[in-house]
Backbone as a ProteinNet text record, in pm:
[ID]
protein_1_A
[PRIMARY]
MAVWDVLAEHGYAKLTVRLVGETAGVSHAMIHYYFASKDDLLLAVVEYARGNWIHPLEDFVFGSGSPLQKLESVIVWMAEPATRDVMRVHRQLLSQSEWNDDLRLAMATEYSRWRSGFTELFRQLQQDDMLTPDADVQLLGAAFSITSDSLVGKRALEPSLDSEAIMREMLRPFLRVSIKPKVPTRC
[TERTIARY]
5675.2	5634.4	5691.9	5607.5	5645.6	5751.5	5743.2	5841.9	5979.9	5986.3	6111.6	6167.8	6083.5	6128.4	6181.2	6113	6157.1	6290.9	6303.7	6431.6	6545	6518.8	6623	6665	6569.1	6600.3	6648.5	6591	6618.8	6685.6	6680.7	6737.2	6641.6	6677.3	6592	6571	6672.8	6664.3	6551.1	6521	6415.2	6286.3	6280.4	6159.7	6051.2	5941.3	5825.9	5700.8	5599.9	5472.4	5415.9	5433	5383.5	5450	5583.6	5656	5616.8	5596.4	5552	5414.3	5325.6	5192.6	5200.2	5283.1	5299.7	5352.3	5450	5509	5407.3	5323.5	5222.5	5099.3	5087.1	4970	4846.3	4869.8	4758.9	4786.8	4684.8	4704.5	4790.6	4859.1	4938.9	4847.9	4722.5	4627.2	4602.4	4598.2	4579.1	4699.9	4817.6	4937.9	4929.9	4891.7	4877.5	4770.9	4670.3	4565.3	4623.3	4718.3	4777.4	4906.4	4976.8	5105.7	5105.2	5120.6	5112.8	5233.9	5347.2	5467.5	5564.3	5667.2	5776.2	5843.1	5853.6	5912.8	5830.7	5698.3	5613	5635.5	5666.8	5698.4	5825.4	5924.7	6048.3	6023	5938.4	5906.9	5836.2	5754.4	5688.6	5790.2	5894.8	5999.6	6073.9	6099.8	6168	6085.7	5957.9	5871.5	5868.8	5860.1	5859.4	5991.1	6102.3	6234.6	6255.8	6183.2	6194.9	6178.6	6095.4	6075.1	6195.8	6289.1	6410	6526.2	6523.2	6641.2	6606.7	6515.5	6483.7	6409.3	6304	6224.2	6303.8	6384.1	6463.5	6561.3	6625	6716.2	6640.2	6526.9	6448.1	6396.9	6365.1	6323.7	6435.3	6558.8	6671.5	6690.3	6695.2	6727.6	6621.2	6495.4	6388.1	6329.1	6386.7	6339.4	6397	6378.3	6425.1	6574.3	6631.6	6773	6853.2	6971.8	7061.1	7115.8	7164.2	7225.5	7338.8	7416.1	7525.4	7471.6	7365.4	7302.9	7246.7	7188	7133.7	7245.4	7357.1	7470.5	7519.8	7532.4	7575	7480.5	7351.7	7252.5	7262.2	7280.4	7290.4	7415.3	7527.1	7650.6	7635	7581.2	7563.8	7467.1	7356.6	7258.4	7319.9	7393.5	7453	7560.5	7621	7726.8	7671.5	7541.8	7482.9	7490.7	7527.4	7537.5	7400.7	7399.3	7276.5	7257.5	7133.9	7109.1	7144.2	7167.9	7201.4	7085.8	6962.1	6846.7	6843.3	6868.5	6868.4	6973.1	7091.8	7198.6	7165.9	7109.6	7074.9	6971.1	6867.2	6761.9	6817.6	6894.2	6953.3	7038	7120.9	7207.5	7126	7020.3	6935.1	6869.4	6820.3	6756.6	6856	6975.2	7077	7114.8	7134.8	7173.9	7066.7	6943.7	6836.4	6806.6	6843.8	6819.9	6903.5	7004.9	7084.3	7005.2	6904.3	6825	6681.6	6644.9	6506.1	6503.1	6461.9	6463.3	6371.1	6254.9	6163.4	6225	6289.3	6355.1	6473	6549.3	6662.4	6613.8	6505.2	6449.3	6401.4	6334.3	6287.2	6404.6	6507.8	6625.5	6697.5	6708.8	6772.6	6693.6	6563.3	6478.6	6501.1	6511	6536	6673	6773.6	6906.8	6912.8	6837.9	6831.3	6771.4	6665.9	6603.3	6699.5	6772.3	6873.7	6979.8	7033.4	7134.7	7078.5	6956	6898.6	6883	6860.4	6854.8	6988.2	7096.5	7229	7261.3	7223.4	7247.6	7176	7053	6977.6	7045.8	7095.6	7166.2	7288.9	7365.2	7483.4	7445.2	7331.2	7281.6	7249.9	7189.4	7160.4	7289	7387.6	7517.2	7582.4	7573.2	7629.9	7557.9	7427.7	7348.2	7387	7425.4	7470.2	7620.7	7685.1	7827.1	7916.8	7877.9	7954.9	8038.4	8022.3	8102.9	8209	8318	8421.5	8362	8413.6	8352.2	8345.5	8439.7	8441.5	8367.9	8301	8229.5	8108.7	8096.3	7982.6	7884.6	7768.9	7676.7	7621	7605.7	7556.7	7657.7	7782.5	7886.5	7914.2	7913.7	7937.2	7823.6	7700.3	7586.2	7596.5	7635.5	7651.4	7764.2	7878	7992.9	7961.8	7896.9	7868.6	7762.7	7663.9	7560.9	7622.4	7711.5	7776.8	7870.1	7947.9	8041.3	7968.2	7866.8	7795.7	7724.4	7664.7	7595.3	7694.7	7808.1	7910.3	7963.7	7980.4	8031.1	7934.9	7806.2	7709	7730.4	7747.3	7770.9	7902.4	8006	8137.5	8139.8	8067.8	8064.8	7991.7	7895.4	7827.4	7926.9	8026.8	8129.3	8239.4	8270.9	8380.1	8329.8	8268	8204.7	8298	8426.5	8518.8	8548.3	8503.2	8525.2	8458.7	8533.9	8481.3	8422.5	8302	8240.4	8210.5	8181.2	8156.2	8281.4	8395.2	8520.5	8554.8	8528.3	8556.3	8469.8	8341.1	8252.7	8296.5	8333.7	8377.8	8505.2	8598.3	8723.5	8698.6	8608.6	8576.4	8520.5	8443.5	8380.6	8471.1	8569.3	8653	8706.1	8758.4	8811.7	8706.3	8580.1	8474.6	8401	8426.6	8355.1	8439.3	8375.4	8443.6	8436	8358.6	8344.5	8389.6	8427.3	8471.6	8349.2	8345.6	8238.4	8292.9	8204.1	8241.6	8312.5	8433.5	8499.9	8430.3	8443.9	8387.6	8466.4	8392.8	8455.6	8476.9	8602.8	8627.4	8555	8503.9	8438.3	8544.7	8517.9	8613.9	8560.2	8650.9	8611.8	8626.1
18394.7	18519.5	18522.7	18546.1	18539.6	18642.9	18763.3	18866.9	18821.1	18765.4	18712.3	18608.5	18515.2	18408.3	18462.5	18560.8	18619.5	18691.7	18769.7	18838.1	18738.4	18632.5	18532.9	18459.2	18433.7	18355.5	18440	18560.6	18639	18774.1	18825.1	18955.8	19068.3	19187.7	19304.8	19337	19318.2	19354	19280.4	19160.2	19082.1	19076.7	19154.4	19159.2	19236.6	19169.5	19234.7	19192.7	19275.6	19242.8	19116.2	19103.9	18985.4	18858.2	18860.6	18743.2	18712.3	18814.4	18792.5	18726.6	18774.2	18713.9	18567.8	18538.9	18400	18312.4	18363.5	18288.2	18265	18364.6	18353.6	18276.8	18257.3	18187.8	18276.8	18406.6	18502.1	18592.9	18666.1	18755.7	18875.6	18932.8	19051.4	19167.3	19165.8	19269.9	19262.4	19139.8	19123.1	19179.9	19158.8	19214.4	19367.1	19422.7	19569.1	19624.3	19544.7	19588.8	19618.4	19535	19550	19631.9	19634.2	19703	19797.2	19924.6	20025.7	20021.5	19971.6	19975.3	19864.2	19850	19756.7	19795.1	19925.1	19972.5	19928.3	19927.6	19880.6	19731.9	19656.9	19515.4	19499.5	19583.4	19577.8	19610.9	19710.5	19746.4	19631	19556.8	19440.6	19332.6	19318.9	19220.7	19258.4	19386.7	19431.4	19390.9	19415.2	19378.4	19227.1	19153.2	19007.5	18954.7	19012.7	18966.1	18984.3	19075.3	19098.9	18968.4	18880.8	18752.9	18661.9	18688.1	18606	18656.3	18784.1	18834.4	18916.9	19009.4	19093.9	19014.5	18945.9	18873.2	18765	18683.2	18585.1	18650.3	18758.9	18828.7	18877.6	18941.1	18992.4	18879.5	18764.6	18649.1	18606.3	18605.6	18571.2	18676.7	18801.5	18910.5	18928.5	18919.3	18943.1	18814.1	18701.4	18572.4	18536.5	18413	18367.1	18335.3	18324.5	18291.9	18410.5	18379.6	18485.7	18561.6	18683.7	18757	18679	18607	18528.7	18414.7	18348.9	18244.2	18302.7	18420.1	18486.4	18519.5	18570.2	18602.5	18476.9	18368.3	18241.8	18200.6	18210	18171.2	18259.5	18389	18481.7	18451.9	18427.9	18398.3	18272.5	18168.1	18042.4	18062.4	18134.1	18160.6	18241.9	18347.4	18432.7	18359.2	18257.4	18183.1	18078.7	18053.1	17957.5	18016.6	17935.6	17989.7	18034.4	18149.7	18198.6	18124.4	18107.9	18043.2	18139.4	18084.5	18165.9	18260.9	18213.4	18299.2	18419.6	18397.1	18507.5	18610.6	18565	18658.3	18732.7	18663.8	18729.7	18839.9	18808.6	18907.7	19024	18993.9	19098.4	19193.5	19138.3	19221.9	19304.6	19246.4	19321.4	19440.1	19417.6	19526.1	19636.8	19598.7	19699.5	19777.7	19707.3	19772.8	19870.3	19826.7	19912.9	20030.3	20019.2	20130.6	20253.6	20236	20349.5	20439.8	20384.5	20460.6	20486	20433.3	20440.9	20492.7	20616.4	20677.9	20607.1	20561.2	20489.7	20358	20288.9	20163	20189.6	20295.1	20329.3	20357.9	20431.4	20460.7	20333	20246.6	20120.4	20034.1	20024.8	19945.7	20008.2	20140.4	20208.1	20183.4	20183.1	20155.7	20013.3	19918.8	19778.9	19764.4	19829	19819.9	19887	19990.7	20054.9	19958.7	19891.9	19793	19677.2	19635.4	19529.2	19570.1	19691.3	19740.4	19750.2	19796	19813.4	19680.1	19572.1	19440	19403.1	19428.1	19400.4	19494.2	19619.7	19716	19672.3	19626.4	19577.6	19456.7	19366.3	19250.1	19293.9	19388.3	19435.5	19516.2	19583.6	19652.7	19550.8	19439.5	19333.6	19274.7	19255.3	19204.3	19304.4	19433.4	19537.2	19540.5	19527.8	19529.4	19412.8	19299.8	19185.1	19188.7	19303.9	19325.4	19227.9	19199.6	19107.4	19178.7	19310.7	19387.9	19466.2	19495.5	19577.8	19714.6	19780.6	19906.6	20016.5	20018.5	20126.5	20092.6	19978.9	19939	20029.8	20081.7	20164.9	20073.9	20044.9	19947.5	19993.3	20124.2	20173.8	20144.7	20179.5	20156.5	20008	19932.5	19788.8	19721	19762.9	19708.6	19738.8	19861.8	19899.5	19819.4	19810.3	19737.8	19589.7	19530	19387.7	19359.5	19447.2	19425.5	19434.4	19529.9	19546.2	19429	19390.6	19279.4	19149.6	19118.4	18991.9	18991.1	19102	19110.9	19093.9	19157	19145.4	19002	18939.1	18801.6	18705.1	18727.9	18643	18653.3	18775.4	18795	18735.9	18755	18702.6	18550.8	18493.7	18348	18287.6	18360.6	18312	18301.6	18389.7	18386.2	18285.8	18272.8	18185.6	18096.7	17982.6	17899	17850.2	17845	17797	17903	18025	18132.1	18096.1	18100	18063.6	18188.1	18224.2	18346.9	18340.3	18222.9	18210.7	18246.3	18193.9	18224.2	18372.9	18431.6	18574.2	18658.6	18625.7	18701.7	18687.4	18567.9	18545.3	18625.6	18625.2	18698.3	18848.7	18895.9	19038.3	19084	18998	19034.4	19013.8	18927	18889.6	19008.5	19114	19226.3	19304.1	19287.3	19364.1	19286.2	19157.7	19074	19048.2	19056.7	19026.1	18878.1	18808.5	18663.8	18596.9	18474.7	18399.2	18339.9	18352.8	18286.6	18158.7	18064.8	17932	17939.6	17884.9	17883.3	17782.8	17806.6	17713.6	17583	17474.7	17343	17298.3	17268.7	17227.9	17096.8	17088.8	16964.9	16865.1	16739.4	16634.1	16563.7	16534.4	16465.1	16316.2
11936.1	11873.2	11732.4	11636.5	11495.5	11458.3	11513	11480	11525.3	11645.3	11699.2	11602.2	11561	11472	11339.1	11283.6	11157	11175.4	11281.4	11306.6	11324.3	11399.1	11426.3	11300.1	11212.6	11093	10975.7	10960.8	10840.4	10866.1	10988.5	11018.1	10984.1	11025.5	11006.2	10858.5	10778.5	10636.8	10565.5	10610	10544.3	10626.3	10733.1	10816.2	10741.8	10712.7	10651.1	10726.4	10718.5	10780.9	10717.3	10588	10517.4	10569.9	10587.9	10637.3	10782	10861.1	10999.9	10998.5	10912.5	10901.3	10859.4	10759.9	10715.2	10828.6	10901.1	11011.3	11123.1	11148	11253.6	11207.9	11077	11024.5	11018.5	11002.6	10989.6	10869.5	10828.7	10714.8	10755.1	10657.1	10687.1	10726.6	10680.4	10721.6	10873	10925.7	11070.8	11146.7	11094.5	11158.1	11154.6	11039.7	11027.4	11121.6	11151.7	11242.9	11381.7	11425.9	11559.3	11560.4	11448	11442.1	11322	11348	11241.5	11148.3	11199.6	11117.5	11159.2	11079.2	11108.3	11240.9	11265.5	11391.2	11512.1	11498	11607.4	11635.7	11530.4	11549.4	11634.3	11608.8	11687.2	11833.6	11857.3	11995.9	12066.7	11995.6	12054.7	12090.2	12009	12037	12165	12185.5	12307.9	12429.8	12423.1	12535.5	12555.2	12447.6	12453.2	12512.1	12471.2	12515.3	12665.3	12725.9	12870.6	12949.6	12899.8	12966.7	12963.2	12871.5	12860.6	12944.3	12982.4	13053.1	13175.3	13167.9	13283.3	13390.5	13350.6	13450	13523.5	13454.4	13528.5	13627.7	13586.5	13678.4	13801.4	13779.7	13892.5	13980.2	13920.6	14001.3	14096	14046.7	14133	14242.2	14203.3	14295.9	14403.1	14366.6	14462.9	14518.7	14478.9	14526.2	14661.9	14698.6	14829.9	14824.8	14942.3	14955.6	15005.5	15050.7	15098	14977.7	14999.3	14887.2	14820.5	14899.1	14840.9	14754.5	14799.5	14718.1	14588.9	14598.9	14480.1	14382	14433.5	14347.7	14276	14350.7	14290.4	14178	14203.1	14102.4	13979	13999.3	13886.7	13804.2	13868.9	13796.3	13711.7	13770.4	13696.3	13579.9	13605.9	13500.9	13387.2	13420.5	13318.2	13238.2	13296.6	13227.7	13130.5	13137.2	13043.2	12902.8	12805.5	12668.9	12617	12554	12490.2	12358.8	12320.6	12192	12079.4	11965.4	11848.1	11814.9	11828.4	11801.1	11893.9	12022.4	12119.4	12080.6	12045.9	12010.2	11880.5	11783.7	11657.8	11679.7	11755.5	11780	11860.4	11963.7	12047.8	11963.4	11877.3	11793.9	11694.2	11641.5	11548.7	11620	11740.1	11815.2	11846.1	11892.4	11922.2	11796.8	11689.4	11564.7	11517.1	11515.1	11464.8	11557.1	11682.7	11775.5	11739.4	11656.5	11609.3	11515.3	11449	11351.6	11396.9	11511.4	11554.7	11698.8	11715.6	11849.1	11947.5	11901.5	11991.4	12038	11945.6	11980.8	12074.1	12046.2	12133.6	12275.1	12287.2	12419.3	12488.1	12412.7	12470.3	12516.5	12435.7	12473.4	12592.9	12595.1	12708.8	12837.1	12827.6	12944.4	12993.7	12901.1	12939.1	13005.4	12949.1	13007.3	13144.4	13163	13294.4	13396.4	13355.5	13445.4	13472.1	13370.3	13382.9	13485.7	13470.4	13564.8	13706.7	13718.4	13852.7	13924	13849.3	13912.3	13975.5	13904.1	13959.2	14075.2	14060.6	14168.1	14295.1	14281.1	14397.4	14459.8	14378.7	14431.9	14511.3	14459.1	14531	14654.9	14650.4	14769.3	14878.8	14841.9	14938.8	14996.3	14910.9	14958.4	15053.3	15019.7	15106	15240.3	15237.6	15360.1	15452	15394.6	15473.1	15499.9	15475.9	15502	15424.4	15301.4	15218.2	15112	15100.7	15006	15081.1	15012.9	15073.6	15107.1	15210.8	15255.8	15150.7	15059.8	14961.4	14831.6	14827	14705.4	14683.5	14563.9	14524.6	14450.9	14511.2	14453	14318	14299.3	14169.9	14059.1	14084.7	13983.9	13965.1	14073.5	14064.2	13987.6	14014.1	13940	13791.8	13759.3	13618.1	13554	13621.9	13566.4	13547.3	13645.1	13634.8	13529.1	13516.5	13414.1	13274.7	13255.5	13126	13097.7	13197.9	13181.1	13150	13229.5	13209.4	13074.4	13036.4	12907.9	12792.9	12803.2	12700.2	12691.1	12805	12805.5	12736.7	12751.4	12683.1	12532.1	12483.9	12341.5	12294.1	12372.1	12332.7	12337.7	12433.1	12442.4	12323.2	12268.6	12148.4	12032.3	12031.1	11927.3	11959.1	12086.6	12131.1	12245.4	12213.6	12315	12426.4	12402.2	12505.1	12611.8	12591.7	12687.7	12820.5	12929.8	13061.3	13127.8	13085.6	13135	13284.5	13335.7	13480.1	13559.6	13520.2	13590.3	13578.8	13462.8	13443.9	13536.8	13546.5	13636.1	13781.4	13820.5	13958.6	13988.5	13896.1	13916.1	13920.1	13836.3	13835	13969.9	14034.5	14162.2	14283.8	14271.1	14386	14466.1	14403.5	14483.2	14562.7	14526.9	14592.4	14700.9	14709.4	14805.4	14929.3	15043.7	15170.2	15201.5	15125.6	15143.2	15014.4	15028.5	14912.6	14843.5	14712.4	14639.3	14579.7	14567.2	14522.8	14387.5	14379.6	14249	14156.8	14030	13933.8	13940.9	13949.8	13952.4	13809.3	13773.4	13635.1	13601.9	13482.6	13440.5	13396.1	13420.2	13380.1	13257.2	13168	13043.9	13060.3
[MASK]
+++++++++++++++++++++++++++++++++++++++++++++++++++++++++++++++++++++++++++++++++++++++++++++++++++++++++++++++++++++++++++++++++++++++++++++++++++++++++++++++++++++++++++++++++++++++++++

């Protein structure tokens, strides 16, 4: 998606309909035909980005396997380093949502869906009696979604950060079963 590419390479400050058109190989008039404003381009990026984070999470949570297998898959997936482009676009969207109510609403809706995926995973774990009795799946889903999302951003800044181990340790007090510890890599 051309808007994504422009945001990743140049940031919001240099995002123009003309540059998006050049990147897409179409006239800026064609871009204006589909998008009334620069803000509409940002909203399209939010929808496009769903395929990078919401859909994969939901595939894990609603896919096959036991809840514990799903949790393992989610932890490993979330620990994979994000690309620089993903982090740049994500930060641009978050930043611009401070000045754009439509974008803020769109981002809040995406984050709600993100949290609900984790909440559903913890609900499945609770249903299989794998969570401690006092675990609140709503709060745990919210905490884990925020923690994992933050770790992706921090790992982009500090690649040596062991986000997988941090996620596992964060969950340990809430699980009645042991989850596989991260196996250290050998050099």
